[in-house]
C-alpha positions as CSV (number, residue, x, y, z in Angstrom):
1,M,120.4,167.0,81.8
2,P,124.1,167.9,82.5
3,T,126.7,166.4,79.9
4,K,128.4,163.5,81.8
5,Y,131.2,161.3,80.3
6,N,129.7,157.5,79.8
7,R,132.3,155.1,78.6
8,K,131.5,153.5,75.0
9,G,131.4,150.2,74.3
10,T,133.0,147.1,76.3
11,S,136.3,148.5,76.3
12,K,137.8,148.1,80.2
13,R,139.8,151.6,79.4
14,G,140.1,153.2,82.7
15,D,139.1,150.3,84.8
16,W,142.2,151.0,87.1
17,S,142.5,152.8,90.4
18,E,144.9,155.3,91.5
19,E,146.0,153.1,94.3
20,S,147.0,150.6,91.6
21,L,148.9,153.3,89.6
22,V,150.8,154.4,92.8
23,N,151.6,150.7,93.4
24,A,152.7,149.9,89.8
25,V,155.1,153.2,89.9
26,K,156.5,152.3,93.2
27,A,157.5,148.6,91.9
28,I,159.1,150.5,88.7
29,K,161.2,152.9,90.7
30,Q,162.3,150.2,92.8
31,N,163.7,148.1,89.8
32,E,161.4,145.3,90.9
33,I,159.7,145.0,87.7
34,G,159.7,146.3,84.3
35,V,157.2,149.0,82.8
36,N,155.1,146.2,80.6
37,A,155.3,143.7,83.2
38,A,154.0,146.5,85.8
39,A,151.1,147.3,83.4
40,K,149.9,143.5,83.1
41,A,150.1,143.1,86.7
42,F,148.1,146.1,88.1
43,G,145.9,146.3,85.4
44,I,147.0,149.6,83.7
45,P,147.2,150.3,80.0
46,K,151.0,150.4,79.2
47,T,150.7,153.6,77.2
48,T,149.0,155.1,80.3
49,L,151.6,154.1,82.5
50,K,154.4,155.3,80.5
51,R,152.7,158.8,80.0
52,R,152.2,159.1,83.6
53,L,155.7,158.1,84.2
54,K,156.7,160.8,82.0
55,S,154.6,163.5,83.5
56,N,155.1,162.7,87.0
57,N,151.3,162.8,87.4
58,F,149.8,160.0,89.5
59,S,146.7,160.9,90.2
60,K,143.9,159.6,88.0
61,G,141.5,162.3,88.2
62,S,138.2,161.9,86.1
63,M,138.0,160.9,82.3
64,G,136.1,162.8,79.8
65,K,136.4,166.7,79.3
66,P,137.5,168.8,82.9
67,S,134.9,170.9,84.5
68,L,135.3,174.6,83.4
69,L,136.3,176.1,86.4
70,G,138.7,173.5,87.4
71,T,138.9,171.4,90.4
72,E,140.8,174.0,92.8
73,N,138.3,177.0,91.9
74,E,135.5,174.5,92.5
75,K,137.0,173.6,96.1
76,K,137.1,177.4,96.7
77,I,133.5,177.4,95.7
78,V,132.9,174.4,98.3
79,A,134.7,176.2,101.2
80,H,132.9,179.4,100.5
81,I,129.5,177.4,101.0
82,K,130.6,175.8,104.0
83,K,131.6,178.9,105.5
84,L,128.4,181.1,104.5
85,Q,126.6,178.1,106.0
86,S,128.5,178.3,109.4
87,H,127.4,181.9,109.6
88,G,123.8,181.5,108.8
89,F,124.0,182.5,105.2
90,T,123.1,179.1,103.5
91,P,123.2,179.9,100.0
92,T,120.3,179.0,97.4
93,R,120.9,177.2,94.1
94,D,120.7,180.3,92.1
95,S,123.4,182.0,94.4
96,V,125.8,179.2,93.6
97,R,125.1,179.4,90.3
98,Y,126.0,183.4,90.4
99,M,129.2,182.3,91.8
100,A,130.2,180.0,89.2
101,Y,129.4,183.0,86.8
102,Y,131.3,185.2,88.6
103,F,134.4,183.0,89.3
104,A,134.5,182.4,85.2
105,E,134.1,186.1,84.7
106,S,136.9,186.8,87.0
107,L,139.2,184.1,85.4
108,K,138.2,185.5,82.0
109,L,137.4,182.0,80.9
110,V,135.3,181.4,77.9
111,H,132.0,180.1,78.8
112,S,128.1,179.5,77.9
113,F,126.8,180.7,81.2
114,N,123.6,183.2,81.0
115,T,125.2,186.5,80.7
116,E,122.0,188.4,81.0
117,R,121.2,186.7,84.3
118,K,124.8,186.4,85.1
119,Q,124.3,182.7,86.1
120,A,125.6,179.2,85.4
121,G,123.1,176.9,84.0
122,Y,121.2,174.1,86.0
123,D,123.4,171.6,83.7
124,W,126.4,173.2,85.4
125,L,125.1,172.9,89.0
126,L,124.0,169.4,88.8
127,S,127.5,168.4,87.5
128,F,129.3,170.6,90.3
129,L,127.3,168.5,92.6
130,S,127.8,165.3,91.3
131,R,131.6,166.2,91.4
132,N,131.4,167.3,95.0
133,P,129.3,164.7,97.1
134,Q,129.9,166.4,100.3
135,L,127.1,168.9,99.3
136,S,123.4,168.3,98.5
137,I,120.4,170.3,97.9
138,R,118.2,170.6,101.2
139,Q,114.8,172.0,101.6
140,A,114.9,175.0,103.8
141,E,112.7,175.1,106.8
142,G,109.6,176.5,106.1
143,V,108.4,179.6,107.8
144,S,104.6,179.9,108.8
145,I,102.7,183.0,108.7
146,A,102.6,182.8,112.7
147,R,106.4,182.5,112.8
148,A,107.2,184.8,110.2
149,K,105.1,187.3,112.4
150,G,106.7,186.1,115.8
151,L,110.0,184.5,116.7
152,N,111.0,180.8,117.1
153,R,112.6,180.6,120.5
154,E,115.0,177.9,119.2
155,T,116.0,180.0,116.3
156,V,116.9,183.0,118.5
157,D,118.9,181.0,121.3
158,N,120.8,179.4,118.6
159,Y,121.4,182.9,117.1
160,F,122.4,184.0,120.5
161,Q,124.9,181.0,121.2
162,L,126.7,181.8,117.9
163,L,126.9,185.3,118.5
164,G,128.3,184.6,122.0
165,N,131.0,182.5,120.5
166,V,132.0,184.9,118.2
167,L,132.3,187.9,120.4
168,R,134.4,185.7,122.9
169,E,136.7,183.8,120.5
170,N,137.5,187.2,118.8
171,N,137.5,189.1,122.3
172,L,134.9,191.6,121.1
173,I,132.7,191.2,123.9
174,D,133.8,194.6,125.5
175,K,134.8,196.4,122.2
176,L,131.7,198.3,121.5
177,G,133.4,200.3,118.6
178,H,134.2,196.9,116.9
179,V,130.8,195.4,116.3
180,F,128.6,196.8,113.7
181,N,125.4,196.5,112.2
182,M,124.2,197.1,108.6
183,D,120.9,197.1,107.0
184,E,119.2,199.0,104.0
185,T,116.0,200.4,104.0
186,G,114.0,202.2,101.0
187,L,112.8,206.2,100.9
188,Q,110.5,207.6,98.2
189,L,110.9,210.7,96.4
190,N,107.3,211.6,97.9
191,N,105.8,213.3,100.9
192,K,103.4,211.6,102.9
193,P,100.8,213.6,104.6
194,G,99.9,213.0,108.1
195,K,96.9,213.1,110.0
196,V,95.3,216.5,109.7
197,I,92.6,218.8,111.3
198,A,89.7,219.4,109.3
199,I,86.1,220.6,109.6
200,K,84.0,217.9,111.3
201,G,82.1,215.8,108.8
202,S,84.0,216.7,106.0
203,K,84.0,214.0,103.3
204,N,87.1,215.0,101.2
205,V,90.2,215.9,103.2
206,T,93.1,215.9,101.0
207,S,96.5,217.3,100.9
208,V,99.1,218.1,98.3
209,T,101.8,215.2,97.4
210,S,104.8,215.3,95.0
211,G,103.1,212.6,93.2
212,E,101.0,209.3,93.6
213,K,103.8,207.3,93.7
214,G,107.5,208.3,94.2
215,E,110.9,206.6,92.9
216,T,112.2,204.5,95.7
217,I,116.0,205.2,96.6
218,S,117.8,202.7,98.8
219,V,119.8,203.8,101.8
220,L,122.2,201.4,103.4
221,A,122.9,202.6,106.9
222,C,125.8,201.1,109.3
223,V,126.4,201.7,112.9
224,N,128.7,200.3,115.7
225,G,128.0,199.8,119.1
226,E,129.3,203.2,120.6
227,G,126.6,204.9,118.5
228,T,128.7,205.8,115.4
229,F,127.1,205.9,112.2
230,L,128.8,206.0,108.8
231,P,127.7,208.2,106.5
232,P,124.7,206.8,104.2
233,F,125.6,205.1,101.0
234,C,122.6,205.5,98.9
235,I,121.6,203.5,95.4
236,M,119.3,204.8,92.5
237,K,118.1,203.3,89.5
238,G,119.8,204.3,86.5
239,K,123.2,204.3,84.5
240,N,124.7,207.8,84.5
241,L,125.3,209.4,88.0
242,K,124.9,213.1,88.0
243,Q,126.7,215.2,90.4
244,E,123.4,217.1,91.3
245,F,122.1,213.8,93.0
246,C,124.9,214.3,95.5
247,D,124.4,218.0,96.2
248,G,123.3,218.6,100.0
249,M,124.3,215.4,101.6
250,Q,126.4,215.3,104.6
251,P,130.1,214.9,104.1
252,G,131.1,211.0,103.2
253,A,127.9,210.5,102.0
254,E,128.0,208.5,98.5
255,V,125.6,207.7,95.5
256,K,125.9,204.8,93.4
257,M,123.7,203.7,90.2
258,S,122.3,200.3,89.5
259,Q,120.7,199.7,85.9
260,K,118.2,197.0,87.1
261,S,116.9,198.3,90.1
262,G,117.2,200.9,93.0
263,Y,118.2,197.6,95.5
264,V,121.7,196.5,96.7
265,N,123.1,193.5,95.0
266,A,126.0,191.7,95.2
267,D,128.1,193.9,93.2
268,L,127.1,197.0,95.2
269,F,127.4,195.4,98.5
270,C,130.9,194.1,97.5
271,Y,131.8,197.9,96.5
272,W,130.2,199.2,99.6
273,L,132.6,196.4,101.9
274,K,135.6,197.5,100.2
275,N,135.4,201.5,99.4
276,H,133.0,202.2,102.1
277,F,133.1,200.5,105.3
278,T,136.9,199.2,105.5
279,S,138.5,202.5,105.5
280,R,136.3,203.6,108.5
281,K,136.4,200.7,110.7
282,P,138.9,200.4,113.5
283,T,142.2,198.2,113.3
284,G,141.5,195.0,114.2
285,K,138.9,192.4,114.0
286,V,135.5,193.7,113.5
287,L,132.2,192.0,113.5
288,L,129.3,192.9,110.8
289,L,125.9,191.7,111.2
290,L,123.5,191.5,108.5
291,D,120.5,190.1,107.4
292,G,120.4,187.0,105.4
293,H,119.8,188.5,102.0
294,T,121.9,186.8,99.3
295,S,123.2,189.9,97.8
296,H,125.4,190.3,100.9
297,T,127.2,186.9,100.3
298,S,127.0,185.5,96.8
299,C,130.5,187.0,95.8
300,I,133.3,184.7,96.7
301,E,135.8,187.8,96.3
302,M,133.5,189.7,99.1
303,L,134.2,186.9,101.7
304,E,138.0,186.5,100.8
305,F,138.3,190.1,101.2
306,A,136.5,190.2,104.6
307,D,138.8,187.5,105.8
308,N,142.1,189.2,104.5
309,N,140.7,192.5,106.4
310,D,139.5,191.1,109.7
311,I,135.9,191.5,109.1
312,I,133.8,189.0,110.4
313,L,130.3,188.6,108.7
314,M,127.4,187.0,110.6
315,S,123.7,186.6,109.7
316,I,120.8,187.6,111.7
317,P,118.3,184.9,111.5
318,P,115.4,185.6,108.6
319,H,111.9,187.0,109.8
320,T,113.6,188.5,113.2
321,S,114.9,191.9,112.4
322,H,112.3,193.6,114.1
323,W,113.5,192.1,117.4
324,L,117.0,191.3,116.5
325,Q,118.4,194.0,114.6
326,P,119.7,197.0,115.9
327,L,118.9,199.4,113.0
328,D,115.3,198.3,112.5
329,R,114.8,198.6,116.4
330,T,115.8,202.0,116.9
331,F,116.8,204.0,113.9
332,F,114.7,203.4,110.7
333,K,111.4,204.2,112.0
334,S,112.8,207.8,113.2
335,L,114.7,208.2,110.1
336,K,111.6,207.8,107.7
337,S,109.4,210.1,109.9
338,N,111.9,212.5,109.9
339,Y,112.8,212.2,106.1
340,Y,109.0,212.5,105.2
341,S,108.5,215.3,107.9
342,A,111.3,217.2,105.6
343,C,109.6,216.2,102.4
344,N,106.2,217.7,103.7
345,S,108.0,221.0,104.8
346,Y,109.3,221.2,101.3
347,M,106.0,220.6,99.7
348,I,104.6,223.5,101.9
349,N,107.4,225.8,100.9
350,N,107.4,225.0,97.2
351,P,103.7,224.1,96.1
352,S,104.2,224.3,92.6
353,R,107.4,221.7,92.9
354,K,107.9,218.0,92.7
355,I,110.5,216.4,94.8
356,T,113.2,215.0,92.8
357,R,116.8,213.3,93.1
358,M,118.0,217.0,92.8
359,Q,116.2,217.5,96.1
360,F,116.9,214.2,97.8
361,G,120.4,214.9,99.3
362,T,119.4,217.7,101.3
363,L,116.0,216.2,102.7
364,L,118.1,213.2,103.6
365,R,120.7,215.1,105.2
366,L,118.0,216.9,107.5
367,A,116.6,213.7,108.7
368,W,119.8,211.8,109.4
369,G,121.2,214.8,111.2
370,K,117.8,214.2,113.6
371,S,117.9,210.5,113.7
372,A,121.6,209.3,113.5
373,N,122.5,210.1,116.9
374,V,124.3,208.3,119.7
375,D,121.5,207.4,121.7
376,N,119.7,205.7,118.8
377,G,122.6,204.0,117.7
378,V,123.5,202.5,121.2
379,S,120.0,201.6,122.3
380,G,119.6,199.5,119.5
381,F,122.4,197.2,120.2
382,R,121.3,197.2,123.9
383,T,117.4,196.4,123.3
384,C,118.5,193.7,120.9
385,G,120.7,192.2,123.5
386,I,124.0,192.5,121.6
387,L,126.0,195.1,123.7
388,P,126.0,194.4,126.6
389,F,125.5,190.5,125.7
390,E,122.3,189.7,127.1
391,P,120.3,186.5,125.4
392,K,117.7,187.2,127.5
393,A,116.8,190.6,126.5
394,I,114.1,189.7,124.1
395,P,111.1,189.2,126.2
396,D,108.6,186.4,126.3
397,Y,105.8,188.1,124.6
398,A,108.2,188.8,121.5
399,F,107.3,184.9,121.0
400,L,103.8,185.4,120.0
401,T,103.0,181.9,119.2
402,E,104.5,180.2,122.3
403,Y,103.7,182.9,124.6
404,N,99.7,182.8,123.7
405,L,100.1,179.1,124.0
406,S,101.8,179.4,127.3
407,Q,99.0,181.9,128.7
408,K,96.4,179.4,127.1
409,E,97.8,176.7,129.1
410,K,98.0,178.9,132.3
411,R,94.5,179.7,132.0
412,R,93.5,176.1,131.6
413,K,95.3,175.1,134.8
414,R,93.4,177.7,136.6
415,I,90.1,176.8,135.7
416,E,90.8,173.1,136.5
417,N,91.9,174.2,139.8
């Protein structure tokens, strides 16, 4: 349980209100009463009243040890949580614990937070919630298998309502180059043999691969409504970046290392936003559509940076990216198909070699050049109903559960009639 100050014994120390303090000070300053008399009249300890008058501090505050981050910084966290929720990124308990750790580190405070996991403890979280009663732990809405595979009409309608408001309020309806979608996908250092033609009745049909299982490298892609793609941003697992890992890549592409995994985290996303995205975005406000992964939102500095640089972050509802995310609809399938085709060609021409990080840049460039075209970029926003803005672009059959129920109802009525 969190440490919390509990008054000892029967002393009534502290049993006075801030309003009483203000009234006592007002009476003293108007020469209506002396300090000793005011202390007795308003129920405030004499020494406390004298000390407050001397320091000119008339806010009662809390008794006991102050919070580690301080009141103002905790207010920033509360404001950050509220803003995330309003844009569809409601943070988890672990995300809030990470925010506290990040704040303590950035302020160079001495703390006892878990440096390995980079999180504050549950004791801190419970104390933080008790100090900020406007927040509470809520149970997130459960998503059944049927809803995860399909879409929920209410969720999609709410998303388009929010999206429409953001586009109109920021005058982005007709600014195709100011609306972006960013997402990540994983590419393996391996080739994937496709269908082959073999002798009929053959029991063993094999094809040479680079390895049984290849290393996965994350590729962050970003495109705007005009079909312009930013250069790819790649994440490899490891500590030391070798220049050879970047060989063969297209101009502007970048590789970053991550010690724990080859996937995006809060620090890498913050770096991408500051150094890879902001320098390439047009002047003025832009909208950046993301999935709801917490790695995109658990860094308070990132949200403040986005606000200061006219970047509006908005979440795509969970379990809907196969219909609502432009990159998922028209780009990633093409990219993977062209990438593994390039890998297969490499293995045919180099049968005794494995695909490694040294070849990744060249293979990615070949695939990216074929897939990252204007048609794929523009059609993604159009089919998702984003640009042009068309909330009814998602067909009825996309809502599998609701569509099947409506079809059953129609058949039942036909039978009855």
